[in-house]
N, C-alpha and C positions, 0 to 999 in steps of 0.2 A: 505494498501501499504505500502512496505518492505522502507525503506530510508537505502545507503548506507553510510561510516563511515564517510562522510563532512554531510551527511544529506539528501545528495536529493535523491528523489526520483525514485527507481528503479521499470521497467520495467517489469514484468511479461512475459515470450517469453516461446513459445507454442512447447516442447521440442517432435521431431518427432522419431517414431525408424529409420528411413532409416539414421538422421543421428547420433543416438548413437552409432548403428551397424556396425563394422569392414566393411571396403571397399574392397573389392576384388580386386587383386593386376591383374595383366592383365599378361593373362599365356603367357610365357616364352618362344618363338618359340623354338621347340626341331624339330632339321632335322631331313625327314625320311631319313632312313637309309634304304638301299636298298641291296637284295643279290647281288651276286657278283654270277651275275648266272657259271661262270665258275666254283664255286668254291663249291658252297653253296650244300651242302650235303640232300634236300630234290630236288632240280632241276636236282642236278648227281646221285637219287636213281630213279628217272624218267623218266631220259632219258636213265636211262641200264636196267629198267624194259622193253619200250619199243621199243628201241634195243630188246629185250628177247621174244617179242610178234611177232615181227616181226619178224623176224627167224623163231616163230614155226607156222606163219600163213604160211608165204611163202613153208616151208619145210611139213606142213601137221601132224605135231608133236602136234596132238590134247589132248595128255595129259597132257601136259605143255602149250600148251593155255588156255585148262579149268582149270587151276590151276591156274595159269597167270589173269585171266578173273573173277576167284571167290575170289581175294582177297578183302580183303575192301576197299583196295588205286584204284583200277583200273581205278577210275575215272580221277583218276591222269595223269595215260598215256595210254588209251585208246584209243585218237587221236592223240596222240605225235608225231608229224611226226618224221623224224631217219632221219642221211646224209645232206647234201645241198640243196635236194631237199626236204626234209622234208617228204616222203610219211610217210602212215598207216598205220600200219599193216593188216587193211582190203583194205588197195589198194596191198598190198603188196599178200593177197588172193587171189583177184582178178583177179591179171596178173599171176598169175600160177593155176588161176581156181580151186582153191580150195574153194568152196562154202559148203564142212560142215566148214572149218575154222570160214569162212566169217560168217555162220550162229553162231557160238558162239564167233563172236565180235559184232555180232547184236543182240543176246541176255543179250549180258554182254553193251549193250548202244551204240556202235560205231556210232560217227553218221557217215550214211551212204555216204551226197553228200560231206560230207571234200573234204577238200581242201589245197595238196600239194604247194610248193614255184613257182610252175608253174599255178598253175590254172586248176592241174588235178583230177579228182574225180574219184574212186574207177571202177565205170563203166566204165573209161573213157581206165582206165588197160588194163579193162576186151577185154575192144571193141578192141583196139589196138592190143591185143595179141590173137586175134584171139577166147577170149572163148567164145563158144557162149554157154553154160549155164548156167557161170557164169553171163556173159552179162543179160543174161532170168534171170535167179534170181535175181539181183540185181534190175533191170527193174520190176516184178514183188512185189518185194516190197519197192519200191516207189521211187528208188533214181533217179533226175530227168534227165529226159532223155534232157531239153533242154539247161542244162546247160553246161556257154561257159570257155574250157580253155582261159588262158591268147591272148595265139594266136588266140583267134575267134571262134576256133574247139568246136565241142558235140562229143558224144560217136561215134553218127552213123558216124560224118566227117571223124573221128579219126580208125576206121572198113574201111571205107570205103579208105580212103588214103593209106591203112595199106596192102588193095586187101581182104582181111576178108569178103566177100560175103554174107558166109553164115550169119555172128554176121549183119551186115547189116540189110539183113533182118528181123533178130529178130528184132532187133531194130526197125524200122516200122513198125511189127506188132505188139510190144509191146505199141507203139505210138496211132497204129489204134484201139486197144480197148478200152480205155476211150471214144472214138469217138461211136464205135457202142454202146456200152451201155448206151451214152445219146440218141443215134439216137433207139433202144430198146426199153428206157423208155417213150420217149417221143410215138412213136408207140403204146406200149402201153394205155397211157393216151388218146390220143386220141380213142382207141379201145374202152375204158371205157364210154368216156360221147359219145362218138357216134357220135364225131365230126368226120370233112373228109377235108384234102385241098387238 
């Protein structure tokens, strides 16, 4: 055992690495810097591109629409709503009955059931405007027929309330198709097993 300067015994202490290693300092809180959505250049670019996309879709400017949809940044603005109602390019195409434009937008991965500030979808815009072809096409592509806007209306209700009976009929037929398919599948299955009910 060792002794100190006065001759007193010194006890050996085990020193651990944790005692010798520098202790981490508490991280300083850095305030999160949110961008100003009215001045941020990325946000402004997305809004401008969304407006271009919306105009091209509504007017059927297929060449412009195709170029905008082939941009590597299309995901930033394809479902960006414009104006107070925040309508998307797909909603504008549907309202104008532009199936060609809607096809390009869906191929570019636009959300078929995106909703505006009032909870309306592209299918509802097509139905309310009496666009039978666009309504049928969107329903065939999987648009949700049961989706309700903020006022509680479905696409069928919009079509009926606006006096578009042919469009309402197309929506009823679209709703009936899956039921027919299920019925046929059950019938085929019963026929295969030989059971009858």
